[in-house]
C-alpha positions in Angstrom: -15.2 6.3 -5.3 -11.7 4.7 -5.2 -10.4 2.3 -7.2 -7.5 0.2 -5.6 -7.6 -0.9 -1.9 -4.0 -0.7 -1.8 -2.4 1.6 1.3 -3.3 4.7 -0.6 -6.7 3.8 -1.4 -7.4 2.9 2.2 -6.1 5.4 3.9 -7.9 8.1 1.7 -11.0 6.2 2.4 -10.4 6.7 6.1 -10.3 10.2 5.7 -13.1 10.8 3.7 -15.0 8.6 5.8 -14.0 10.2 9.1 -15.4 13.4 7.5 -18.8 11.9 7.1 -18.3 11.2 3.0 -19.7 8.2 1.3 -16.8 6.7 0.3 -16.8 3.3 -1.8 -13.7 1.7 -2.5 -13.0 -0.9 -5.3 -10.9 -3.8 -6.1 -9.8 -6.6 -8.3 -8.1 -8.7 -5.7 -10.7 -11.3 -3.5 -8.7 -9.8 -0.1 -6.0 -7.4 0.9 -2.8 -8.1 -0.7 -0.4 -9.9 2.0 2.7 -9.8 -0.1 5.9 -8.4 1.4 6.5 -4.9 0.4 7.5 -1.6 2.3 8.3 -1.7 6.1 9.4 1.3 7.0 7.5 5.0 7.0 9.3 7.5 7.0 8.8 11.3 8.5 5.8 12.2 6.2 4.6 9.1 6.1 4.2 8.9 9.7 2.2 11.9 10.3 -0.6 11.1 7.5 -0.7 7.6 10.2 -1.1 9.9 12.9 -3.4 11.6 11.5 -5.8 8.8 10.5 -5.2 7.8 13.8 -3.8 4.8 13.2 -0.3 5.3 14.4 -0.6 4.4 17.7 -2.2 0.7 16.3 0.5 0.9 13.9 3.2 1.1 16.4 2.2 -1.2 19.1 1.9 -3.9 16.2 5.6 -3.0 15.0 8.3 -1.2 15.8 10.0 2.6 15.9 13.7 2.4 14.2 16.0 4.2 16.3 18.9 3.6 14.7 19.2 1.0 11.3 21.8 0.9 8.2 22.3 -0.2 5.1 25.0 -3.2 4.5 26.6 -5.4 1.7 26.4 -9.0 1.8 30.1 -8.9 3.7 28.7 -7.0 6.5 30.4 -4.0 5.6 28.3 -0.9 6.2 27.4 1.1 3.5 24.9 4.2 5.4 23.3 4.2 9.0 20.9 6.5 10.3 20.8 7.7 14.1 17.5 8.9 15.2 17.6 8.9 18.5 17.4 12.9 18.8 14.0 12.1 17.5 12.8 10.2 20.4 9.5 11.2 21.6 8.6 13.1 18.3 6.4 12.3 15.6 9.5 12.4 13.3 10.7 8.8 13.9 11.1 6.0 11.2 8.1 3.3 12.7 8.3 0.1 11.3 5.6 -2.8 9.9 5.5 -4.4 7.2 2.8 -2.8 4.4 0.3 -5.5 4.4 -0.2 -5.2 8.5 -0.6 -1.6 8.0 -3.4 -2.4 5.2 -4.8 -4.2 8.1 -5.3 -2.0 10.5 -6.2 0.5 8.2 -8.6 -1.8 7.2 -10.1 -2.0 10.5 -10.7 1.3 11.4 -12.4 1.7 8.1 -14.7 -0.5 8.6 -15.9 0.6 11.8 -16.9 4.2 9.8 -20.5 4.1 8.6 -19.6 6.2 5.3 -17.5 3.4 3.9 -17.8 0.1 2.6 -15.2 -2.0 0.3 -16.2 -4.3 -2.6 -13.8 -7.0 -3.9 -13.5 -8.8 -7.1 -14.6 -5.3 -9.1 -12.2 -5.1 -11.9 -12.3 -1.8 -13.4 -11.9 -1.8 -17.4 -14.0 1.7 -18.5 -14.6 4.9 -16.6 -15.9 7.8 -17.7 -18.3 10.5 -16.8 -21.2 12.6 -18.0 -22.5 16.4 -16.7 -24.1 14.8 -13.4 -21.9 12.0 -12.4 -18.8 9.7 -12.9 -18.6 6.2 -13.3 -16.8 3.0 -14.0 -17.3 -0.2 -15.5 -16.4 -3.1 -13.8 -16.1 -6.6 -14.0 -17.5 -8.7 -11.0 -18.1 -12.9 -11.0 -22.0 -11.2 -11.5 -20.7 -9.6 -15.1 -20.1 -5.9 -15.8 -21.9 -3.2 -13.8 -21.4 0.0 -14.0 -21.2 1.6 -10.3 -21.4 5.7 -10.3 -20.2 8.9 -8.3 -19.5 12.4 -7.8 -15.7 11.6 -8.0 -13.8 8.8 -9.2 -10.0 8.2 -7.4 -7.3 6.3 -9.4 -5.4 4.5 -6.5 -4.8 1.4 -7.9 -1.1 0.9 -9.1 1.8 1.0 -11.8 -0.4 -0.7 -14.1 -3.8 1.5 -13.3 -6.6 1.6 -15.2 -7.7 4.7 -14.2 -4.7 6.8 -15.1 -4.6 5.1 -18.2 -8.1 6.1 -18.9 -7.6 9.6 -18.6 -3.7 10.3 -20.5 -4.2 7.2 -23.1 -2.2 4.3 -23.7 0.1 5.8 -25.7 0.6 8.9 -23.5 0.8 7.4 -19.7 3.5 9.0 -18.1 6.5 6.6 -16.8 6.9 2.7 -17.0 6.6 -0.6 -15.5 10.6 -2.2 -14.7 11.0 -5.0 -17.4 13.0 -6.5 -14.1 11.7 -8.6 -11.5 11.9 -7.5 -7.8 11.6 -10.5 -5.4 11.0 -9.5 -1.6 10.9 -11.3 2.0 10.1 -10.6 5.6 13.0 -12.5 7.9 12.0 -12.6 11.5 15.3 -13.3 12.5 18.5 -13.5 11.3 22.4 -13.1 12.7 24.6 -11.3 10.2 27.0 -13.8 9.3 24.3 -16.5 8.1 23.2 -13.3 5.7 25.0 -15.2 2.5 24.3 -18.0 2.8 20.1 -16.9 3.4 20.2 -15.4 0.3 21.9 -18.1 -1.5 19.4 -20.9 -0.8 16.6 -18.2 -1.5 18.1 -17.6 -4.8 18.2 -21.4 -5.4 15.0 -22.2 -4.2 13.3 -19.5 -6.5 15.4 -20.8 -9.8 13.7 -24.5 -8.6 10.1 -22.8 -9.0 
């Protein structure tokens, strides 16, 4: 059983299901997270997507980044990478918003007879006996207990699985107090970036 239907949980589920292992993914949400998040995947991630046999679909919907850079608001280049030397290999950076990658992985999971996904399952406790592991999850029909041979926590920064394993006071790491705002921009002329960011900030302040 995998707690969390994010990209890590879904990719693990796909790997296991393709090995014929009965796999059940549960998530507190009602559907895949569609918020803008990561877009670029380096060599290590690309190799895993290839191993899961989803890379062709990801690259068909996205693109291979052969040159890219980071800039200041005034257009000044901070750093750049040229990956043209990696043309024709699996080492090239591949770009596609993470929510779209998750949809591709989910499509492949649903094709596996040994995998299933359950939404609306908010895990509140975990445990184990000598025979099995279990989670208690709140659902629209009340709290229910689900069992499996193994429980895997892929439930993000506020992971209930990890907090239950380590204890609330001994949980390694912390959640940043600062908020990060992300959005996708389809087409943007470089000279208009400062104006665009100012407008976004103003719109956020109005919220």
